[in-house]
Short mmCIF file of the C-alpha atoms (twelve columns), coordinates in Angstrom:
data_MODEL
# 
_entry.id   MODEL 
# 
loop_
_atom_site.group_PDB 
_atom_site.id 
_atom_site.type_symbol 
_atom_site.label_atom_id 
_atom_site.label_alt_id 
_atom_site.label_comp_id 
_atom_site.label_asym_id 
_atom_site.label_seq_id 
_atom_site.Cartn_x 
_atom_site.Cartn_y 
_atom_site.Cartn_z 
_atom_site.pdbx_PDB_model_num 
ATOM 1   C CA . MET A 1   7.132   2.377   20.067  1 
ATOM 2   C CA . SER A 2   4.872   0.631   17.554  1 
ATOM 3   C CA . MET A 3   5.593   -3.014  16.798  1 
ATOM 4   C CA . SER A 4   4.984   -2.591  13.065  1 
ATOM 5   C CA . GLN A 5   6.178   0.325   10.997  1 
ATOM 6   C CA . PRO A 6   3.752   1.885   8.488   1 
ATOM 7   C CA . ALA A 7   4.626   1.436   4.852   1 
ATOM 8   C CA . VAL A 8   4.440   4.470   2.595   1 
ATOM 9   C CA . PHE A 9   2.981   3.932   -0.849  1 
ATOM 10  C CA . GLN A 10  2.956   6.293   -3.769  1 
ATOM 11  C CA . LEU A 11  -0.585  6.111   -5.091  1 
ATOM 12  C CA . VAL A 12  -0.422  8.964   -7.579  1 
ATOM 13  C CA . ALA A 13  2.323   10.003  -9.971  1 
ATOM 14  C CA . ALA A 14  3.472   13.615  -10.319 1 
ATOM 15  C CA . ASP A 15  1.079   14.181  -13.219 1 
ATOM 16  C CA . GLY A 16  -1.922  13.163  -11.102 1 
ATOM 17  C CA . VAL A 17  -2.557  9.688   -12.553 1 
ATOM 18  C CA . PHE A 18  -2.773  6.432   -10.609 1 
ATOM 19  C CA . MET A 19  0.523   4.663   -9.912  1 
ATOM 20  C CA . LEU A 20  0.873   2.221   -7.027  1 
ATOM 21  C CA . LYS A 21  4.438   1.369   -6.047  1 
ATOM 22  C CA . GLY A 22  5.726   -0.682  -3.155  1 
ATOM 23  C CA . SER A 23  9.263   -0.621  -1.763  1 
ATOM 24  C CA . TYR A 24  10.930  -3.841  -0.662  1 
ATOM 25  C CA . GLU A 25  14.323  -4.892  0.593   1 
ATOM 26  C CA . PRO A 26  16.714  -6.603  -1.863  1 
ATOM 27  C CA . GLY A 27  16.065  -10.292 -2.405  1 
ATOM 28  C CA . SER A 28  12.310  -10.108 -1.782  1 
ATOM 29  C CA . VAL A 29  11.367  -11.240 -5.285  1 
ATOM 30  C CA . ALA A 30  12.945  -14.674 -4.735  1 
ATOM 31  C CA . THR A 31  10.890  -15.379 -1.600  1 
ATOM 32  C CA . ASN A 32  7.717   -17.468 -1.229  1 
ATOM 33  C CA . LEU A 33  5.538   -14.359 -1.668  1 
ATOM 34  C CA . GLY A 34  7.615   -12.822 -4.440  1 
ATOM 35  C CA . CYS A 35  4.855   -13.248 -7.029  1 
ATOM 36  C CA . PHE A 36  2.656   -10.785 -5.114  1 
ATOM 37  C CA . LEU A 37  5.150   -7.937  -4.664  1 
ATOM 38  C CA . HIS A 38  4.200   -5.962  -7.771  1 
ATOM 39  C CA . ILE A 39  0.898   -7.426  -8.977  1 
ATOM 40  C CA . PHE A 40  -0.845  -4.032  -8.857  1 
ATOM 41  C CA . SER A 41  2.018   -2.267  -10.654 1 
ATOM 42  C CA . ASP A 42  1.701   -4.287  -13.867 1 
ATOM 43  C CA . THR A 43  1.405   -2.002  -16.904 1 
ATOM 44  C CA . SER A 44  -1.885  -3.446  -18.133 1 
ATOM 45  C CA . PHE A 45  -3.487  -3.266  -14.679 1 
ATOM 46  C CA . VAL A 46  -2.287  0.297   -14.097 1 
ATOM 47  C CA . GLU A 47  -3.860  1.247   -17.420 1 
ATOM 48  C CA . GLU A 48  -7.115  -0.454  -16.402 1 
ATOM 49  C CA . VAL A 49  -7.259  1.560   -13.169 1 
ATOM 50  C CA . ARG A 50  -6.435  4.797   -14.973 1 
ATOM 51  C CA . ASN A 51  -9.216  4.159   -17.485 1 
ATOM 52  C CA . PHE A 52  -11.609 3.518   -14.604 1 
ATOM 53  C CA . VAL A 53  -10.650 6.769   -12.920 1 
ATOM 54  C CA . GLU A 54  -10.911 8.779   -16.125 1 
ATOM 55  C CA . GLY A 55  -14.240 7.213   -17.080 1 
ATOM 56  C CA . HIS A 56  -15.881 7.833   -13.699 1 
ATOM 57  C CA . LEU A 57  -14.313 11.203  -12.923 1 
ATOM 58  C CA . PRO A 58  -17.186 13.308  -14.367 1 
ATOM 59  C CA . ASP A 59  -19.742 11.477  -12.198 1 
ATOM 60  C CA . PHE A 60  -17.409 11.681  -9.180  1 
ATOM 61  C CA . GLU A 61  -17.104 15.452  -9.555  1 
ATOM 62  C CA . ALA A 62  -20.796 15.987  -10.335 1 
ATOM 63  C CA . ALA A 63  -21.846 14.037  -7.259  1 
ATOM 64  C CA . ALA A 64  -19.659 16.231  -5.053  1 
ATOM 65  C CA . GLU A 65  -21.385 19.367  -6.339  1 
ATOM 66  C CA . THR A 66  -24.774 18.098  -5.165  1 
ATOM 67  C CA . MET A 67  -23.660 17.726  -1.531  1 
ATOM 68  C CA . SER A 68  -24.029 21.211  -0.109  1 
ATOM 69  C CA . ASP A 69  -23.971 20.016  3.505   1 
ATOM 70  C CA . GLY A 70  -20.372 18.794  3.299   1 
ATOM 71  C CA . SER A 71  -21.277 15.102  3.450   1 
ATOM 72  C CA . GLN A 72  -19.946 12.589  0.918   1 
ATOM 73  C CA . PRO A 73  -22.155 11.250  -1.885  1 
ATOM 74  C CA . LEU A 74  -23.361 7.653   -1.852  1 
ATOM 75  C CA . LEU A 75  -22.027 7.364   -5.398  1 
ATOM 76  C CA . TRP A 76  -18.480 7.647   -4.057  1 
ATOM 77  C CA . THR A 77  -19.018 4.542   -1.941  1 
ATOM 78  C CA . GLU A 78  -20.431 2.698   -4.948  1 
ATOM 79  C CA . LEU A 79  -17.448 3.726   -7.063  1 
ATOM 80  C CA . HIS A 80  -15.108 2.526   -4.328  1 
ATOM 81  C CA . HIS A 81  -16.767 -0.895  -4.444  1 
ATOM 82  C CA . SER A 82  -16.086 -1.059  -8.190  1 
ATOM 83  C CA . PHE A 83  -12.544 0.183   -7.581  1 
ATOM 84  C CA . ARG A 84  -11.952 -2.619  -5.067  1 
ATOM 85  C CA . ALA A 85  -13.393 -5.193  -7.445  1 
ATOM 86  C CA . MET A 86  -10.663 -4.466  -10.005 1 
ATOM 87  C CA . PHE A 87  -7.935  -5.225  -7.479  1 
ATOM 88  C CA . GLU A 88  -9.716  -8.354  -6.253  1 
ATOM 89  C CA . ARG A 89  -9.979  -9.675  -9.814  1 
ATOM 90  C CA . ARG A 90  -6.290  -9.027  -10.331 1 
ATOM 91  C CA . LEU A 91  -5.403  -10.905 -7.148  1 
ATOM 92  C CA . ARG A 92  -7.606  -13.849 -8.119  1 
ATOM 93  C CA . THR A 93  -5.860  -14.001 -11.489 1 
ATOM 94  C CA . VAL A 94  -2.454  -14.308 -9.818  1 
ATOM 95  C CA . LEU A 95  -3.739  -16.910 -7.353  1 
ATOM 96  C CA . GLU A 96  -5.050  -19.029 -10.209 1 
ATOM 97  C CA . ALA A 97  -1.856  -18.617 -12.232 1 
ATOM 98  C CA . GLU A 98  0.221   -19.705 -9.223  1 
ATOM 99  C CA . GLN A 99  -2.250  -22.496 -8.380  1 
ATOM 100 C CA . LEU A 100 -2.743  -21.175 -4.876  1 
ATOM 101 C CA . ASP A 101 -5.809  -21.567 -2.697  1 
ATOM 102 C CA . ALA A 102 -7.024  -18.290 -1.188  1 
ATOM 103 C CA . ASP A 103 -7.683  -19.758 2.257   1 
ATOM 104 C CA . ASP A 104 -4.259  -21.414 2.342   1 
ATOM 105 C CA . LEU A 105 -2.635  -18.103 1.416   1 
ATOM 106 C CA . LEU A 106 -4.508  -16.265 4.166   1 
ATOM 107 C CA . SER A 107 -3.515  -18.845 6.770   1 
ATOM 108 C CA . TYR A 108 0.110   -18.668 5.669   1 
ATOM 109 C CA . ILE A 109 0.173   -14.866 5.781   1 
ATOM 110 C CA . GLU A 110 -1.475  -14.773 9.202   1 
ATOM 111 C CA . GLU A 111 1.164   -17.166 10.532  1 
ATOM 112 C CA . LEU A 112 3.927   -14.985 9.130   1 
ATOM 113 C CA . GLU A 113 2.250   -11.906 10.580  1 
ATOM 114 C CA . GLN A 114 2.288   -13.414 14.055  1 
ATOM 115 C CA . VAL A 115 5.981   -14.237 13.749  1 
ATOM 116 C CA . ALA A 116 6.702   -10.760 12.360  1 
ATOM 117 C CA . ARG A 117 4.963   -9.197  15.361  1 
ATOM 118 C CA . GLN A 118 7.104   -11.252 17.746  1 
ATOM 119 C CA . LEU A 119 10.291  -10.274 15.918  1 
ATOM 120 C CA . ARG A 120 9.256   -6.619  16.059  1 
ATOM 121 C CA . GLU A 121 8.722   -6.871  19.802  1 
ATOM 122 C CA . GLN A 122 12.163  -8.387  20.236  1 
ATOM 123 C CA . GLN A 123 13.683  -5.719  18.001  1 
ATOM 124 C CA . CYS A 124 12.015  -2.916  19.957  1 
ATOM 125 C CA . GLN A 125 13.200  -4.363  23.269  1 
ATOM 126 C CA . HIS A 126 16.758  -4.643  21.954  1 
ATOM 127 C CA . GLN A 127 16.714  -1.080  20.616  1 
ATOM 128 C CA . HIS A 128 15.349  0.248   23.889  1 
ATOM 129 C CA . GLN A 129 18.078  -1.487  25.868  1 
ATOM 130 C CA . SER A 130 20.837  -0.229  23.565  1 
ATOM 131 C CA . GLU A 131 19.614  3.364   23.101  1 
ATOM 132 C CA . PRO A 132 22.095  5.989   24.379  1 
ATOM 133 C CA . GLU A 133 20.971  8.663   26.805  1 
ATOM 134 C CA . GLY A 134 21.617  12.372  27.251  1 
ATOM 135 C CA . GLU A 135 24.391  13.935  25.175  1 
ATOM 136 C CA . ASP A 136 25.258  10.581  23.583  1 
ATOM 137 C CA . ALA A 137 21.738  10.317  22.182  1 
ATOM 138 C CA . VAL A 138 21.898  13.816  20.691  1 
ATOM 139 C CA . ALA A 139 25.286  13.147  19.098  1 
ATOM 140 C CA . ARG A 140 24.049  9.892   17.587  1 
ATOM 141 C CA . ALA A 141 20.920  11.515  16.167  1 
ATOM 142 C CA . LEU A 142 22.937  14.285  14.528  1 
ATOM 143 C CA . SER A 143 25.430  11.849  13.023  1 
ATOM 144 C CA . GLU A 144 22.893  9.460   11.478  1 
ATOM 145 C CA . PRO A 145 21.986  10.127  7.817   1 
ATOM 146 C CA . ARG A 146 18.367  10.874  7.062   1 
ATOM 147 C CA . GLU A 147 16.302  8.504   4.930   1 
ATOM 148 C CA . SER A 148 14.956  9.697   1.607   1 
ATOM 149 C CA . GLU A 149 11.475  11.145  1.918   1 
ATOM 150 C CA . GLY A 150 8.743   8.733   0.855   1 
ATOM 151 C CA . HIS A 151 11.097  5.759   0.632   1 
ATOM 152 C CA . LEU A 152 10.760  2.966   3.143   1 
ATOM 153 C CA . PHE A 153 14.300  1.630   2.984   1 
ATOM 154 C CA . SER A 154 17.584  3.538   2.812   1 
ATOM 155 C CA . SER A 155 21.017  2.238   1.917   1 
ATOM 156 C CA . SER A 156 22.231  3.156   5.397   1 
ATOM 157 C CA . SER A 157 19.567  1.220   7.312   1 
ATOM 158 C CA . SER A 158 20.407  -2.247  8.590   1 
ATOM 159 C CA . PRO A 159 18.353  -5.149  7.183   1 
ATOM 160 C CA . SER A 160 15.308  -6.182  9.167   1 
ATOM 161 C CA . PRO A 161 15.105  -9.771  10.513  1 
ATOM 162 C CA . ILE A 162 14.268  -12.614 8.125   1 
ATOM 163 C CA . LEU A 163 10.890  -14.262 8.668   1 
ATOM 164 C CA . PRO A 164 11.337  -18.022 9.285   1 
ATOM 165 C CA . GLY A 165 9.364   -20.053 6.760   1 
ATOM 166 C CA . SER A 166 9.053   -17.181 4.263   1 
ATOM 167 C CA . GLY A 167 11.819  -18.197 1.906   1 
ATOM 168 C CA . GLY A 168 14.009  -15.306 3.013   1 
ATOM 169 C CA . LEU A 169 11.494  -12.435 3.196   1 
ATOM 170 C CA . ARG A 170 12.457  -9.803  5.746   1 
ATOM 171 C CA . VAL A 171 10.052  -8.300  8.260   1 
ATOM 172 C CA . GLU A 172 9.900   -4.799  6.783   1 
ATOM 173 C CA . SER A 173 9.273   -6.137  3.285   1 
ATOM 174 C CA . PHE A 174 6.539   -8.409  4.619   1 
ATOM 175 C CA . GLU A 175 4.872   -5.471  6.356   1 
ATOM 176 C CA . ALA A 176 5.152   -3.447  3.158   1 
ATOM 177 C CA . LEU A 177 3.575   -6.298  1.186   1 
ATOM 178 C CA . LEU A 178 0.594   -6.513  3.549   1 
ATOM 179 C CA . GLY A 179 -0.086  -2.833  3.098   1 
ATOM 180 C CA . TYR A 180 0.412   -3.086  -0.657  1 
ATOM 181 C CA . LEU A 181 -2.086  -5.944  -0.973  1 
ATOM 182 C CA . THR A 182 -4.775  -4.228  1.096   1 
ATOM 183 C CA . VAL A 183 -4.378  -0.525  0.288   1 
ATOM 184 C CA . PHE A 184 -7.327  -0.554  -2.123  1 
ATOM 185 C CA . GLU A 185 -9.637  -1.552  0.739   1 
ATOM 186 C CA . ASP A 186 -9.098  1.908   2.215   1 
ATOM 187 C CA . TYR A 187 -11.823 4.345   1.170   1 
ATOM 188 C CA . ASP A 188 -9.541  7.317   1.827   1 
ATOM 189 C CA . ALA A 189 -6.916  5.849   -0.504  1 
ATOM 190 C CA . PHE A 190 -9.558  5.641   -3.243  1 
ATOM 191 C CA . LEU A 191 -10.516 9.270   -2.638  1 
ATOM 192 C CA . GLU A 192 -6.865  10.315  -2.951  1 
ATOM 193 C CA . VAL A 193 -6.676  8.743   -6.402  1 
ATOM 194 C CA . MET A 194 -9.928  10.336  -7.609  1 
ATOM 195 C CA . GLN A 195 -9.229  13.765  -6.114  1 
ATOM 196 C CA . ALA A 196 -5.713  13.845  -7.563  1 
ATOM 197 C CA . ALA A 197 -7.153  13.062  -10.995 1 
ATOM 198 C CA . SER A 198 -9.711  15.817  -10.558 1 
ATOM 199 C CA . LEU A 199 -7.037  18.341  -9.620  1 
ATOM 200 C CA . ALA A 200 -4.867  17.253  -12.539 1 
ATOM 201 C CA . ARG A 201 -7.761  17.759  -14.951 1 
ATOM 202 C CA . ARG A 202 -8.509  21.209  -13.563 1 
ATOM 203 C CA . ARG A 203 -4.866  22.128  -13.841 1 
ATOM 204 C CA . SER A 204 -4.813  21.070  -17.496 1 
ATOM 205 C CA . ASP A 205 -7.853  23.314  -18.072 1 
ATOM 206 C CA . ASP A 206 -6.360  26.201  -16.070 1 
ATOM 207 C CA . PRO A 207 -2.593  26.065  -15.346 1 
ATOM 208 C CA . THR A 208 -3.025  28.898  -12.809 1 
ATOM 209 C CA . ASP A 209 -5.495  26.935  -10.693 1 
ATOM 210 C CA . LYS A 210 -4.374  27.561  -7.095  1 
ATOM 211 C CA . LEU A 211 -5.810  24.239  -5.912  1 
ATOM 212 C CA . VAL A 212 -2.961  22.417  -7.623  1 
ATOM 213 C CA . ALA A 213 -0.064  24.655  -6.696  1 
ATOM 214 C CA . ARG A 214 2.063   21.567  -5.923  1 
ATOM 215 C CA . PRO A 215 2.256   19.735  -9.275  1 
ATOM 216 C CA . HIS A 216 5.363   17.726  -8.340  1 
ATOM 217 C CA . GLU A 217 4.276   16.646  -4.890  1 
ATOM 218 C CA . GLU A 218 3.500   12.944  -4.691  1 
ATOM 219 C CA . VAL A 219 0.355   11.791  -2.948  1 
ATOM 220 C CA . ASN A 220 1.379   9.158   -0.403  1 
ATOM 221 C CA . HIS A 221 -0.697  6.891   1.764   1 
ATOM 222 C CA . ALA A 222 0.464   5.406   5.057   1 
ATOM 223 C CA . VAL A 223 -0.798  1.891   5.621   1 
ATOM 224 C CA . GLY A 224 -0.644  0.038   8.916   1 
ATOM 225 C CA . THR A 225 -0.275  -3.754  8.943   1 
ATOM 226 C CA . SER A 226 -1.649  -4.701  12.350  1 
ATOM 227 C CA . SER A 227 -4.179  -7.182  10.980  1 
ATOM 228 C CA . VAL A 228 -4.108  -8.773  7.565   1 
ATOM 229 C CA . ALA A 229 -7.456  -10.440 8.277   1 
ATOM 230 C CA . ALA A 230 -9.134  -7.030  8.080   1 
ATOM 231 C CA . GLY A 231 -7.884  -6.612  4.540   1 
ATOM 232 C CA . LEU A 232 -7.136  -9.785  2.618   1 
ATOM 233 C CA . ALA A 233 -9.830  -11.811 4.347   1 
ATOM 234 C CA . THR A 234 -12.524 -9.543  2.887   1 
ATOM 235 C CA . PHE A 235 -11.966 -11.010 -0.570  1 
ATOM 236 C CA . GLU A 236 -14.858 -13.170 -1.747  1 
ATOM 237 C CA . PHE A 237 -13.683 -16.300 -3.565  1 
ATOM 238 C CA . SER A 238 -16.251 -18.768 -4.832  1 
ATOM 239 C CA . PRO A 239 -15.263 -22.480 -4.969  1 
ATOM 240 C CA . ALA A 240 -15.067 -22.265 -8.758  1 
ATOM 241 C CA . GLN A 241 -12.465 -19.499 -8.496  1 
ATOM 242 C CA . ARG A 242 -10.151 -21.454 -6.212  1 
ATOM 243 C CA . VAL A 243 -7.397  -23.558 -7.616  1 
ATOM 244 C CA . ALA A 244 -6.031  -26.254 -5.363  1 
ATOM 245 C CA . GLY A 245 -2.344  -25.900 -4.525  1 
# 
């Protein structure tokens, strides 16, 4: 059993446009990291990303047509770098507004991540010791309600442990936040956004297009949270951009 559970993020709305949403347990907003829970879901930032996608979509599609060998164009990597830069600027803006130092934030998150990993290990050990066997296990599985598809937390699930020193943030919400803050680093996540926009455009041109036969299916991205250093620590903050806390 994995120590950390992957968080599922909706990256694209039903109409094919960018929309990043994160799911958190109740009370998360009031915690020490509450200001970061929805920074990429702000209306103005969502509009900025959508404009980026729409403006670069013709070049994205044209580049794909030149690659007859099935490889991916270099332009896609360049566009991903620009895509990442938007999210990094947004994060820097929030850091400055909250008067937080980037290095201090990284150290704090890494400490919480270590504690979260320990709590997960303890939780897994407890679950393993208390799991029923044989017919009892089957009966329990059949009686438990299923969680809603694409939603990390259900009303029937018990709260995850609270992270000491987090101001009340629970482990699952912390793991979800790590994925939320680093999802744009993932090249495949960027491709999902661009390809969904391309399919949506083709569908608007030809409603019978078979490539978009699932207009209401959300595009989701599973994000692991095993190492925040691999994501957040890639941000480049110059001394002039840091605001002492």
